[in-house]
N, CA, C, O and the ligand as a Tripos MOL2 file, in Angstrom:
@<TRIPOS>MOLECULE
protein
  289   287    73     0     0
PROTEIN
NO_CHARGES

@<TRIPOS>ATOM
      1 N          -6.7740  -22.2610   77.1870 N.3       1 MET1
      2 CA         -8.3260  -22.6700   76.9940 C.3       1 MET1
      3 C          -8.8780  -22.1020   75.7930 C.2       1 MET1
      4 O          -9.8310  -22.6570   75.2480 O.2       1 MET1
      5 N          -8.4010  -21.1080   75.3530 N.am      2 ALA2
      6 CA         -9.0680  -20.3170   73.9980 C.3       2 ALA2
      7 C          -8.3350  -21.1290   72.9660 C.2       2 ALA2
      8 O          -8.9900  -21.3440   71.9460 O.2       2 ALA2
      9 N          -7.0760  -21.6450   73.0090 N.am      3 LYS3
     10 CA         -6.3040  -22.5050   71.9850 C.3       3 LYS3
     11 C          -7.1690  -23.8070   71.5560 C.2       3 LYS3
     12 O          -7.4320  -24.2680   70.4450 O.2       3 LYS3
     13 N          -7.5330  -24.2520   72.9680 N.am      4 PHE4
     14 CA         -8.3050  -25.5050   72.9360 C.3       4 PHE4
     15 C          -9.6450  -25.4840   72.1690 C.2       4 PHE4
     16 O         -10.0440  -26.3250   71.3630 O.2       4 PHE4
     17 N         -10.2080  -24.4470   72.5480 N.am      5 LEU5
     18 CA        -11.7000  -24.2710   72.0140 C.3       5 LEU5
     19 C         -11.4220  -24.2220   70.3960 C.2       5 LEU5
     20 O         -12.0910  -24.9060   69.6220 O.2       5 LEU5
     21 N         -10.3450  -23.3240   69.9500 N.am      6 LEU6
     22 CA        -10.2170  -23.1670   68.5500 C.3       6 LEU6
     23 C          -9.8980  -24.3640   67.7990 C.2       6 LEU6
     24 O         -10.2780  -24.5540   66.6440 O.2       6 LEU6
     25 N          -9.1470  -25.2180   68.5210 N.am      7 PHE7
     26 CA         -8.8250  -26.6990   67.9400 C.3       7 PHE7
     27 C         -10.1360  -27.4020   67.7570 C.2       7 PHE7
     28 O         -10.4120  -27.9050   66.6680 O.2       7 PHE7
     29 N         -10.9350  -27.4540   68.7550 N.am      8 VAL8
     30 CA        -12.2540  -28.1640   68.7760 C.3       8 VAL8
     31 C         -12.9210  -27.5720   67.5260 C.2       8 VAL8
     32 O         -13.3820  -28.3230   66.6660 O.2       8 VAL8
     33 N         -12.9770  -26.2500   67.4130 N.am      9 ALA9
     34 CA        -13.7230  -25.7910   66.3590 C.3       9 ALA9
     35 C         -13.2560  -26.0960   64.9420 C.2       9 ALA9
     36 O         -14.0680  -26.5510   64.1370 O.2       9 ALA9
     37 N         -12.0360  -25.8770   64.6070 N.am     10 VAL10
     38 CA        -11.4530  -26.3740   63.5870 C.3      10 VAL10
     39 C         -11.9180  -27.7540   63.2290 C.2      10 VAL10
     40 O         -12.6460  -27.9350   62.2520 O.2      10 VAL10
     41 N         -11.4940  -28.7700   64.0350 N.am     11 LEU11
     42 CA        -11.8780  -30.2780   64.0180 C.3      11 LEU11
     43 C         -13.3730  -30.5470   63.5640 C.2      11 LEU11
     44 O         -13.7600  -31.4580   62.8340 O.2      11 LEU11
     45 N         -14.1240  -29.5500   64.1590 N.am     12 ALA12
     46 CA        -15.6010  -29.6830   63.8710 C.3      12 ALA12
     47 C         -15.9940  -29.2040   62.4550 C.2      12 ALA12
     48 O         -16.9140  -29.7800   61.8740 O.2      12 ALA12
     49 N         -15.3630  -28.2140   61.8960 N.am     13 VAL13
     50 CA        -15.2530  -27.6060   60.4740 C.3      13 VAL13
     51 C         -14.8590  -28.7920   59.7190 C.2      13 VAL13
     52 O         -15.6110  -29.1730   58.8220 O.2      13 VAL13
     53 N         -13.8400  -29.3900   59.9520 N.am     14 VAL14
     54 CA        -13.1090  -30.3070   59.1680 C.3      14 VAL14
     55 C         -14.2060  -31.3680   59.0630 C.2      14 VAL14
     56 O         -14.7110  -31.5730   57.9600 O.2      14 VAL14
     57 N         -14.5560  -31.9660   59.9980 N.am     15 PHE15
     58 CA        -15.5920  -33.1660   60.0540 C.3      15 PHE15
     59 C         -16.7180  -32.7210   59.4420 C.2      15 PHE15
     60 O         -17.2980  -33.5640   58.7580 O.2      15 PHE15
     61 N         -17.1980  -31.6200   59.4940 N.am     16 TRP16
     62 CA        -18.6120  -31.1670   58.6920 C.3      16 TRP16
     63 C         -18.2180  -31.1550   57.1790 C.2      16 TRP16
     64 O         -19.0150  -31.6460   56.3790 O.2      16 TRP16
     65 N         -17.0520  -30.6310   56.7410 N.am     17 LEU17
     66 CA        -16.7100  -30.5380   55.4170 C.3      17 LEU17
     67 C         -16.6920  -32.1160   54.6720 C.2      17 LEU17
     68 O         -17.3220  -32.4640   53.6730 O.2      17 LEU17
     69 N         -15.8430  -32.8510   55.4340 N.am     18 VAL18
     70 CA        -15.6300  -34.2680   54.9420 C.3      18 VAL18
     71 C         -17.1040  -34.7530   54.6390 C.2      18 VAL18
     72 O         -17.4370  -35.2170   53.5480 O.2      18 VAL18
     73 N         -17.9550  -34.5950   55.7210 N.am     19 ARG19
     74 CA        -19.2260  -35.2030   55.8600 C.3      19 ARG19
     75 C         -20.2260  -34.7490   54.5890 C.2      19 ARG19
     76 O         -20.9270  -35.4720   53.8810 O.2      19 ARG19
     77 N         -20.0640  -33.4590   54.5580 N.am     20 ALA20
     78 CA        -20.7620  -32.7920   53.2190 C.3      20 ALA20
     79 C         -20.1930  -33.2150   51.8710 C.2      20 ALA20
     80 O         -20.9400  -33.2090   50.8920 O.2      20 ALA20
     81 N         -19.0420  -33.5450   51.7680 N.am     21 SER21
     82 CA        -18.4740  -33.9830   50.5850 C.3      21 SER21
     83 C         -18.8220  -35.3760   50.1940 C.2      21 SER21
     84 O         -19.1540  -35.7490   49.0680 O.2      21 SER21
     85 N         -18.6960  -36.1460   51.3460 N.am     22 ASN22
     86 CA        -19.2050  -37.6080   51.1980 C.3      22 ASN22
     87 C         -20.5600  -37.7710   50.6260 C.2      22 ASN22
     88 O         -20.8400  -38.5730   49.7350 O.2      22 ASN22
     89 N         -21.5000  -36.8340   51.2840 N.am     23 ARG23
     90 CA        -22.7800  -36.9900   50.9560 C.3      23 ARG23
     91 C         -22.9540  -36.6820   49.2510 C.2      23 ARG23
     92 O         -23.5020  -37.4530   48.4630 O.2      23 ARG23
     93 N         -22.4700  -35.6330   48.9800 N.am     24 ARG24
     94 CA        -22.4910  -35.0640   47.5660 C.3      24 ARG24
     95 C         -21.8790  -35.9200   46.7090 C.2      24 ARG24
     96 O         -22.1080  -35.7640   45.5100 O.2      24 ARG24
     97 N         -20.9570  -37.0220   47.1490 N.am     25 SER25
     98 CA        -20.5540  -37.8810   45.9510 C.3      25 SER25
     99 C         -21.4050  -38.9830   45.7660 C.2      25 SER25
    100 O         -21.2850  -39.6610   44.7460 O.2      25 SER25
    101 N         -22.2220  -39.2450   46.5880 N.am     26 LYS26
    102 CA        -23.1910  -40.5110   46.5320 C.3      26 LYS26
    103 C         -24.5530  -39.9720   45.8350 C.2      26 LYS26
    104 O         -25.1450  -38.9340   46.1290 O.2      26 LYS26
    105 N         -24.9030  -40.9020   44.8610 N.am     27 PRO27
    106 CA        -26.2380  -40.5960   44.0770 C.3      27 PRO27
    107 C         -27.4020  -40.5480   45.1130 C.2      27 PRO27
    108 O         -27.4810  -41.2770   46.1020 O.2      27 PRO27
    109 N         -28.3120  -39.5660   44.7400 N.am     28 PRO28
    110 CA        -29.4090  -39.5410   45.5890 C.3      28 PRO28
    111 C         -30.3530  -40.8740   45.5380 C.2      28 PRO28
    112 O         -30.7130  -41.3210   44.4490 O.2      28 PRO28
    113 N         -30.7350  -41.4840   46.7700 N.am     29 PRO29
    114 CA        -31.6200  -42.7900   46.5630 C.3      29 PRO29
    115 C         -32.5890  -42.8090   45.7790 C.2      29 PRO29
    116 O         -32.8880  -43.8670   45.2260 O.2      29 PRO29
    117 N         -33.3790  -41.5230   45.5250 N.am     30 ALA30
    118 CA        -34.5550  -41.4420   44.5020 C.3      30 ALA30
    119 C         -34.2090  -41.6090   43.0670 C.2      30 ALA30
    120 O         -35.0560  -41.9390   42.2370 O.2      30 ALA30
    121 N         -32.8090  -41.3520   42.7400 N.am     31 ALA31
    122 CA        -32.5980  -41.3880   41.2300 C.3      31 ALA31
    123 C         -32.2510  -42.8630   40.6790 C.2      31 ALA31
    124 O         -32.4090  -43.2450   39.5200 O.2      31 ALA31
    125 N         -31.7230  -43.6380   41.8040 N.am     32 ARG32
    126 CA        -31.4120  -44.8940   41.4360 C.3      32 ARG32
    127 C         -32.2720  -45.9810   42.0610 C.2      32 ARG32
    128 O         -33.2980  -45.6750   42.6680 O.2      32 ARG32
    129 N         -31.9380  -47.0510   41.9470 N.am     33 GLY33
    130 CA        -32.9550  -48.0940   42.6990 C.3      33 GLY33
    131 C         -33.7050  -49.0060   41.7990 C.2      33 GLY33
    132 O         -33.9850  -48.6190   40.6640 O.2      33 GLY33
    133 N         -34.0360  -50.1270   42.1910 N.am     34 PRO34
    134 CA        -35.0540  -50.9120   41.3320 C.3      34 PRO34
    135 C         -36.3060  -50.3840   40.9040 C.2      34 PRO34
    136 O         -36.9720  -49.7960   41.7560 O.2      34 PRO34
    137 N         -36.7610  -50.4830   39.7260 N.am     35 GLU35
    138 CA        -37.5370  -49.7530   38.9760 C.3      35 GLU35
    139 C         -38.8270  -50.9040   38.4480 C.2      35 GLU35
    140 O         -38.5980  -51.6510   37.4960 O.2      35 GLU35
    141 N         -39.9030  -50.9330   39.0310 N.am     36 ALA36
    142 CA        -40.8260  -51.9960   38.6560 C.3      36 ALA36
    143 C         -41.0810  -51.9580   37.1600 C.2      36 ALA36
    144 O         -41.4370  -50.8850   36.6720 O.2      36 ALA36
    145 N         -40.9300  -53.0520   36.3660 N.am     37 MET37
    146 CA        -40.8810  -52.9750   34.9580 C.3      37 MET37
    147 C         -42.1830  -53.7690   34.5120 C.2      37 MET37
    148 O         -42.4680  -54.7910   35.1360 O.2      37 MET37
    149 N         -42.9380  -53.3740   33.5250 N.am     38 ALA38
    150 CA        -44.1070  -53.9660   33.1150 C.3      38 ALA38
    151 C         -43.9370  -54.4490   31.7660 C.2      38 ALA38
    152 O         -42.9850  -54.0000   31.1280 O.2      38 ALA38
    153 N         -44.7110  -55.2980   31.2280 N.am     39 GLN39
    154 CA        -44.6720  -55.9540   29.8560 C.3      39 GLN39
    155 C         -46.0350  -55.5320   29.0390 C.2      39 GLN39
    156 O         -47.1210  -55.7210   29.5860 O.2      39 GLN39
    157 N         -45.9720  -55.0230   27.8710 N.am     40 CYS40
    158 CA        -47.1740  -54.8100   27.1080 C.3      40 CYS40
    159 C         -47.8520  -55.9180   26.7590 C.2      40 CYS40
    160 O         -47.2120  -56.7410   26.1050 O.2      40 CYS40
    161 N         -49.1650  -56.2050   27.0610 N.am     41 ALA41
    162 CA        -49.7400  -57.4260   26.7530 C.3      41 ALA41
    163 C         -49.9120  -57.3720   25.1430 C.2      41 ALA41
    164 O         -50.1900  -58.4340   24.5860 O.2      41 ALA41
    165 N         -49.7670  -56.2210   24.3750 N.am     42 HIS42
    166 CA        -49.8720  -56.0320   22.8320 C.3      42 HIS42
    167 C         -48.8650  -56.5470   22.2020 C.2      42 HIS42
    168 O         -48.9580  -57.5720   21.5250 O.2      42 HIS42
    169 N         -47.6000  -55.7590   22.3940 N.am     43 CYS43
    170 CA        -46.2920  -56.0810   21.6990 C.3      43 CYS43
    171 C         -45.4660  -56.5560   22.4150 C.2      43 CYS43
    172 O         -44.5030  -56.9560   21.7590 O.2      43 CYS43
    173 N         -45.3490  -56.7450   23.6960 N.am     44 GLY44
    174 CA        -44.5670  -57.6130   24.4030 C.3      44 GLY44
    175 C         -43.2770  -56.8680   25.0690 C.2      44 GLY44
    176 O         -42.4490  -57.3930   25.8140 O.2      44 GLY44
    177 N         -43.3120  -55.4310   24.5870 N.am     45 VAL45
    178 CA        -42.1530  -54.5630   25.0710 C.3      45 VAL45
    179 C         -42.1060  -54.2450   26.7370 C.2      45 VAL45
    180 O         -43.0950  -53.9770   27.4180 O.2      45 VAL45
    181 N         -40.8720  -54.3320   27.1650 N.am     46 HIS46
    182 CA        -40.7210  -54.0990   28.6210 C.3      46 HIS46
    183 C         -40.2660  -52.4950   28.7510 C.2      46 HIS46
    184 O         -39.3720  -51.9400   28.1110 O.2      46 HIS46
    185 N         -41.1040  -51.9380   29.7220 N.am     47 PHE47
    186 CA        -41.0360  -50.5360   30.1250 C.3      47 PHE47
    187 C         -41.3090  -50.2910   31.6120 C.2      47 PHE47
    188 O         -41.7420  -51.1520   32.3770 O.2      47 PHE47
    189 N         -41.0460  -49.1640   31.9080 N.am     48 PRO48
    190 CA        -41.2120  -48.7560   33.4150 C.3      48 PRO48
    191 C         -42.7190  -48.6900   33.8180 C.2      48 PRO48
    192 O         -43.5420  -47.9640   33.2620 O.2      48 PRO48
    193 N         -42.9740  -49.5220   34.8340 N.am     49 GLY49
    194 CA        -44.3170  -49.8010   35.2690 C.3      49 GLY49
    195 C         -45.0190  -48.4670   35.6610 C.2      49 GLY49
    196 O         -46.2350  -48.4850   35.8530 O.2      49 GLY49
    197 N         -44.2920  -47.2780   35.7920 N.am     50 ALA50
    198 CA        -45.0460  -46.2890   36.1510 C.3      50 ALA50
    199 C         -45.7110  -45.4470   34.9010 C.2      50 ALA50
    200 O         -46.5620  -44.5630   35.0040 O.2      50 ALA50
    201 N         -45.0980  -45.9540   33.6750 N.am     51 GLU51
    202 CA        -45.7560  -45.5070   32.4280 C.3      51 GLU51
    203 C         -46.9350  -46.3110   31.7720 C.2      51 GLU51
    204 O         -47.3810  -45.9990   30.6680 O.2      51 GLU51
    205 N         -47.4380  -47.4150   32.5460 N.am     52 SER52
    206 CA        -48.0740  -48.2630   31.9720 C.3      52 SER52
    207 C         -49.6010  -47.8460   31.8490 C.2      52 SER52
    208 O         -50.1220  -47.1020   32.6800 O.2      52 SER52
    209 N         -50.2570  -48.3470   30.8100 N.am     53 VAL53
    210 CA        -51.7420  -48.0830   30.6260 C.3      53 VAL53
    211 C         -52.2930  -49.5750   31.2380 C.2      53 VAL53
    212 O         -52.0190  -50.6730   30.7520 O.2      53 VAL53
    213 N         -52.9810  -49.3700   32.2090 N.am     54 THR54
    214 CA        -53.5050  -50.8390   32.7950 C.3      54 THR54
    215 C         -55.0860  -50.9700   32.3750 C.2      54 THR54
    216 O         -55.8670  -50.0330   32.5380 O.2      54 THR54
    217 N         -55.4160  -52.0530   31.8960 N.am     55 GLU55
    218 CA        -56.9180  -52.3440   31.5640 C.3      55 GLU55
    219 C         -57.0090  -53.9830   31.8150 C.2      55 GLU55
    220 O         -56.1970  -54.7870   31.3590 O.2      55 GLU55
    221 N         -58.2840  -54.3510   32.7210 N.am     56 ASN56
    222 CA        -58.5300  -55.5740   32.9960 C.3      56 ASN56
    223 C         -57.3570  -56.2620   33.4420 C.2      56 ASN56
    224 O         -57.2480  -57.4070   33.0030 O.2      56 ASN56
    225 N         -56.2780  -55.7780   34.3470 N.am     57 GLY57
    226 CA        -55.2300  -56.2960   34.9900 C.3      57 GLY57
    227 C         -54.1450  -56.6290   34.0670 C.2      57 GLY57
    228 O         -53.2530  -57.4010   34.4180 O.2      57 GLY57
    229 N         -54.1700  -56.0090   32.7280 N.am     58 ARG58
    230 CA        -53.1450  -55.9100   31.8810 C.3      58 ARG58
    231 C         -52.2620  -54.6780   31.6560 C.2      58 ARG58
    232 O         -52.8530  -53.6010   31.7280 O.2      58 ARG58
    233 N         -51.0250  -54.6510   31.4120 N.am     59 ASP59
    234 CA        -50.4100  -53.5590   31.1710 C.3      59 ASP59
    235 C         -50.1270  -53.3210   29.7940 C.2      59 ASP59
    236 O         -49.8290  -54.3250   29.1470 O.2      59 ASP59
    237 N         -50.1500  -52.1780   29.1660 N.am     60 TYR60
    238 CA        -50.0350  -51.9110   27.9060 C.3      60 TYR60
    239 C         -48.9910  -50.8010   27.8740 C.2      60 TYR60
    240 O         -48.8450  -50.1790   28.9260 O.2      60 TYR60
    241 N         -48.2610  -50.4650   26.8490 N.am     61 CYS61
    242 CA        -47.0790  -49.6380   26.6960 C.3      61 CYS61
    243 C         -47.4620  -48.2490   26.3780 C.2      61 CYS61
    244 O         -46.8020  -47.2520   26.6700 O.2      61 CYS61
    245 N         -48.8520  -48.2780   25.6060 N.am     62 CYS62
    246 CA        -49.4730  -47.0070   25.1570 C.3      62 CYS62
    247 C         -50.8710  -47.2590   25.1700 C.2      62 CYS62
    248 O         -51.3090  -48.4070   25.2430 O.2      62 CYS62
    249 N         -51.7240  -46.0780   25.0900 N.am     63 ASP63
    250 CA        -53.1720  -46.1510   24.8180 C.3      63 ASP63
    251 C         -53.5540  -46.8350   23.6650 C.2      63 ASP63
    252 O         -54.4120  -47.7170   23.6930 O.2      63 ASP63
    253 N         -52.8780  -46.4280   22.4860 N.am     64 GLU64
    254 CA        -53.2400  -47.4000   21.3880 C.3      64 GLU64
    255 C         -53.0210  -49.0040   21.3780 C.2      64 GLU64
    256 O         -53.7300  -49.7180   20.6690 O.2      64 GLU64
    257 N         -52.1670  -49.4430   22.0670 N.am     65 HIS65
    258 CA        -52.0770  -50.9240   22.1930 C.3      65 HIS65
    259 C         -53.1230  -51.3300   23.1870 C.2      65 HIS65
    260 O         -53.6770  -52.4290   23.2000 O.2      65 HIS65
    261 N         -53.3630  -50.2490   24.0960 N.am     66 ARG66
    262 CA        -54.5800  -50.8710   25.2170 C.3      66 ARG66
    263 C         -56.0440  -51.0210   24.4060 C.2      66 ARG66
    264 O         -56.8580  -51.8950   24.7050 O.2      66 ARG66
    265 N         -56.2490  -50.0760   23.3760 N.am     67 ARG67
    266 CA        -57.4060  -50.0550   22.5710 C.3      67 ARG67
    267 C         -57.2550  -51.3850   21.5320 C.2      67 ARG67
    268 O         -58.2730  -52.0240   21.2670 O.2      67 ARG67
    269 N         -56.2110  -51.7030   21.0680 N.am     68 LEU68
    270 CA        -55.9880  -52.8620   20.3790 C.3      68 LEU68
    271 C         -56.1040  -54.3430   20.8780 C.2      68 LEU68
    272 O         -56.2960  -55.4000   20.2760 O.2      68 LEU68
    273 N         -55.8780  -53.9740   22.4600 N.am     69 GLY69
    274 CA        -56.0510  -55.3040   23.1620 C.3      69 GLY69
    275 C         -54.8920  -56.3320   23.1220 C.2      69 GLY69
    276 O         -53.8520  -55.9660   22.5740 O.2      69 GLY69
    277 N         -54.9660  -57.6730   23.6820 N.am     70 VAL70
    278 CA        -54.0430  -58.5080   23.7670 C.3      70 VAL70
    279 C         -53.9290  -59.1790   22.4060 C.2      70 VAL70
    280 O         -54.9130  -59.6870   21.8690 O.2      70 VAL70
    281 N         -52.5650  -59.1770   21.7820 N.am     71 ARG71
    282 CA        -52.3740  -59.8860   20.4080 C.3      71 ARG71
    283 C         -52.7350  -61.1690   20.5800 C.2      71 ARG71
    284 O         -52.6700  -61.5930   21.7340 O.2      71 ARG71
    285 N         -53.1580  -62.0180   19.5920 N.am     72 SER72
    286 CA        -53.5510  -63.4070   19.7100 C.3      72 SER72
    287 C         -52.5370  -64.0500   18.7330 C.2      72 SER72
    288 O         -52.5460  -65.2670   18.5460 O.2      72 SER72
    289 ZN        -47.2230  -52.1390   23.0530 Zn       73 ZN73
@<TRIPOS>BOND
     1     1     2 1
     2     2     3 1
     3     3     4 2
     4     3     5 am
     5     5     6 1
     6     6     7 1
     7     7     8 2
     8     7     9 am
     9     9    10 1
    10    10    11 1
    11    11    12 2
    12    11    13 am
    13    13    14 1
    14    14    15 1
    15    15    16 2
    16    15    17 am
    17    17    18 1
    18    18    19 1
    19    19    20 2
    20    19    21 am
    21    21    22 1
    22    22    23 1
    23    23    24 2
    24    23    25 am
    25    25    26 1
    26    26    27 1
    27    27    28 2
    28    27    29 am
    29    29    30 1
    30    30    31 1
    31    31    32 2
    32    31    33 am
    33    33    34 1
    34    34    35 1
    35    35    36 2
    36    35    37 am
    37    37    38 1
    38    38    39 1
    39    39    40 2
    40    39    41 am
    41    41    42 1
    42    42    43 1
    43    43    44 2
    44    43    45 am
    45    45    46 1
    46    46    47 1
    47    47    48 2
    48    47    49 am
    49    49    50 1
    50    50    51 1
    51    51    52 2
    52    51    53 am
    53    53    54 1
    54    54    55 1
    55    55    56 2
    56    55    57 am
    57    57    58 1
    58    58    59 1
    59    59    60 2
    60    59    61 am
    61    61    62 1
    62    62    63 1
    63    63    64 2
    64    63    65 am
    65    65    66 1
    66    66    67 1
    67    67    68 2
    68    67    69 am
    69    69    70 1
    70    70    71 1
    71    71    72 2
    72    71    73 am
    73    73    74 1
    74    74    75 1
    75    75    76 2
    76    75    77 am
    77    77    78 1
    78    78    79 1
    79    79    80 2
    80    79    81 am
    81    81    82 1
    82    82    83 1
    83    83    84 2
    84    83    85 am
    85    85    86 1
    86    86    87 1
    87    87    88 2
    88    87    89 am
    89    89    90 1
    90    90    91 1
    91    91    92 2
    92    91    93 am
    93    93    94 1
    94    94    95 1
    95    95    96 2
    96    95    97 am
    97    97    98 1
    98    98    99 1
    99    99   100 2
   100    99   101 am
   101   101   102 1
   102   102   103 1
   103   103   104 2
   104   103   105 am
   105   105   106 1
   106   106   107 1
   107   107   108 2
   108   107   109 am
   109   109   110 1
   110   110   111 1
   111   111   112 2
   112   111   113 am
   113   113   114 1
   114   114   115 1
   115   115   116 2
   116   115   117 am
   117   117   118 1
   118   118   119 1
   119   119   120 2
   120   119   121 am
   121   121   122 1
   122   122   123 1
   123   123   124 2
   124   123   125 am
   125   125   126 1
   126   126   127 1
   127   127   128 2
   128   127   129 am
   129   129   130 1
   130   130   131 1
   131   131   132 2
   132   131   133 am
   133   133   134 1
   134   134   135 1
   135   135   136 2
   136   135   137 am
   137   137   138 1
   138   138   139 1
   139   139   140 2
   140   139   141 am
   141   141   142 1
   142   142   143 1
   143   143   144 2
   144   143   145 am
   145   145   146 1
   146   146   147 1
   147   147   148 2
   148   147   149 am
   149   149   150 1
   150   150   151 1
   151   151   152 2
   152   151   153 am
   153   153   154 1
   154   154   155 1
   155   155   156 2
   156   155   157 am
   157   157   158 1
   158   158   159 1
   159   159   160 2
   160   159   161 am
   161   161   162 1
   162   162   163 1
   163   163   164 2
   164   163   165 am
   165   165   166 1
   166   166   167 1
   167   167   168 2
   168   167   169 am
   169   169   170 1
   170   170   171 1
   171   171   172 2
   172   171   173 am
   173   173   174 1
   174   174   175 1
   175   175   176 2
   176   175   177 am
   177   177   178 1
   178   178   179 1
   179   179   180 2
   180   179   181 am
   181   181   182 1
   182   182   183 1
   183   183   184 2
   184   183   185 am
   185   185   186 1
   186   186   187 1
   187   187   188 2
   188   187   189 am
   189   189   190 1
   190   190   191 1
   191   191   192 2
   192   191   193 am
   193   193   194 1
   194   194   195 1
   195   195   196 2
   196   195   197 am
   197   197   198 1
   198   198   199 1
   199   199   200 2
   200   199   201 am
   201   201   202 1
   202   202   203 1
   203   203   204 2
   204   203   205 am
   205   205   206 1
   206   206   207 1
   207   207   208 2
   208   207   209 am
   209   209   210 1
   210   210   211 1
   211   211   212 2
   212   211   213 am
   213   213   214 1
   214   214   215 1
   215   215   216 2
   216   215   217 am
   217   217   218 1
   218   218   219 1
   219   219   220 2
   220   219   221 am
   221   221   222 1
   222   222   223 1
   223   223   224 2
   224   223   225 am
   225   225   226 1
   226   226   227 1
   227   227   228 2
   228   227   229 am
   229   229   230 1
   230   230   231 1
   231   231   232 2
   232   231   233 am
   233   233   234 1
   234   234   235 1
   235   235   236 2
   236   235   237 am
   237   237   238 1
   238   238   239 1
   239   239   240 2
   240   239   241 am
   241   241   242 1
   242   242   243 1
   243   243   244 2
   244   243   245 am
   245   245   246 1
   246   246   247 1
   247   247   248 2
   248   247   249 am
   249   249   250 1
   250   250   251 1
   251   251   252 2
   252   251   253 am
   253   253   254 1
   254   254   255 1
   255   255   256 2
   256   255   257 am
   257   257   258 1
   258   258   259 1
   259   259   260 2
   260   259   261 am
   261   261   262 1
   262   262   263 1
   263   263   264 2
   264   263   265 am
   265   265   266 1
   266   266   267 1
   267   267   268 2
   268   267   269 am
   269   269   270 1
   270   270   271 1
   271   271   272 2
   272   271   273 am
   273   273   274 1
   274   274   275 1
   275   275   276 2
   276   275   277 am
   277   277   278 1
   278   278   279 1
   279   279   280 2
   280   279   281 am
   281   281   282 1
   282   282   283 1
   283   283   284 2
   284   283   285 am
   285   285   286 1
   286   286   287 1
   287   287   288 2
@<TRIPOS>SUBSTRUCTURE
     1 MET1         2 RESIDUE 1 A MET
     2 ALA2         6 RESIDUE 1 A ALA
     3 LYS3        10 RESIDUE 1 A LYS
     4 PHE4        14 RESIDUE 1 A PHE
     5 LEU5        18 RESIDUE 1 A LEU
     6 LEU6        22 RESIDUE 1 A LEU
     7 PHE7        26 RESIDUE 1 A PHE
     8 VAL8        30 RESIDUE 1 A VAL
     9 ALA9        34 RESIDUE 1 A ALA
    10 VAL10       38 RESIDUE 1 A VAL
    11 LEU11       42 RESIDUE 1 A LEU
    12 ALA12       46 RESIDUE 1 A ALA
    13 VAL13       50 RESIDUE 1 A VAL
    14 VAL14       54 RESIDUE 1 A VAL
    15 PHE15       58 RESIDUE 1 A PHE
    16 TRP16       62 RESIDUE 1 A TRP
    17 LEU17       66 RESIDUE 1 A LEU
    18 VAL18       70 RESIDUE 1 A VAL
    19 ARG19       74 RESIDUE 1 A ARG
    20 ALA20       78 RESIDUE 1 A ALA
    21 SER21       82 RESIDUE 1 A SER
    22 ASN22       86 RESIDUE 1 A ASN
    23 ARG23       90 RESIDUE 1 A ARG
    24 ARG24       94 RESIDUE 1 A ARG
    25 SER25       98 RESIDUE 1 A SER
    26 LYS26      102 RESIDUE 1 A LYS
    27 PRO27      106 RESIDUE 1 A PRO
    28 PRO28      110 RESIDUE 1 A PRO
    29 PRO29      114 RESIDUE 1 A PRO
    30 ALA30      118 RESIDUE 1 A ALA
    31 ALA31      122 RESIDUE 1 A ALA
    32 ARG32      126 RESIDUE 1 A ARG
    33 GLY33      130 RESIDUE 1 A GLY
    34 PRO34      134 RESIDUE 1 A PRO
    35 GLU35      138 RESIDUE 1 A GLU
    36 ALA36      142 RESIDUE 1 A ALA
    37 MET37      146 RESIDUE 1 A MET
    38 ALA38      150 RESIDUE 1 A ALA
    39 GLN39      154 RESIDUE 1 A GLN
    40 CYS40      158 RESIDUE 1 A CYS
    41 ALA41      162 RESIDUE 1 A ALA
    42 HIS42      166 RESIDUE 1 A HIS
    43 CYS43      170 RESIDUE 1 A CYS
    44 GLY44      174 RESIDUE 1 A GLY
    45 VAL45      178 RESIDUE 1 A VAL
    46 HIS46      182 RESIDUE 1 A HIS
    47 PHE47      186 RESIDUE 1 A PHE
    48 PRO48      190 RESIDUE 1 A PRO
    49 GLY49      194 RESIDUE 1 A GLY
    50 ALA50      198 RESIDUE 1 A ALA
    51 GLU51      202 RESIDUE 1 A GLU
    52 SER52      206 RESIDUE 1 A SER
    53 VAL53      210 RESIDUE 1 A VAL
    54 THR54      214 RESIDUE 1 A THR
    55 GLU55      218 RESIDUE 1 A GLU
    56 ASN56      222 RESIDUE 1 A ASN
    57 GLY57      226 RESIDUE 1 A GLY
    58 ARG58      230 RESIDUE 1 A ARG
    59 ASP59      234 RESIDUE 1 A ASP
    60 TYR60      238 RESIDUE 1 A TYR
    61 CYS61      242 RESIDUE 1 A CYS
    62 CYS62      246 RESIDUE 1 A CYS
    63 ASP63      250 RESIDUE 1 A ASP
    64 GLU64      254 RESIDUE 1 A GLU
    65 HIS65      258 RESIDUE 1 A HIS
    66 ARG66      262 RESIDUE 1 A ARG
    67 ARG67      266 RESIDUE 1 A ARG
    68 LEU68      270 RESIDUE 1 A LEU
    69 GLY69      274 RESIDUE 1 A GLY
    70 VAL70      278 RESIDUE 1 A VAL
    71 ARG71      282 RESIDUE 1 A ARG
    72 SER72      286 RESIDUE 1 A SER
    73 ZN73       289 GROUP 0 **** ****
């Protein structure tokens, strides 16, 4: 009976190690994934939406272009 318990314990450790190494090889979900892109209404450059400066529903790449406004 003691041998059986030892066998189960070794299996459990191996299973845990395999799971841990699989988890480590995958990139964390927060690091990748689709990122919302925005387009500057002044210069037209595309950039991550999280960095956008928004005014009157338009996105700008920086505060200077927000002040300059939409390029005609
Ligand atoms: Zn811009």
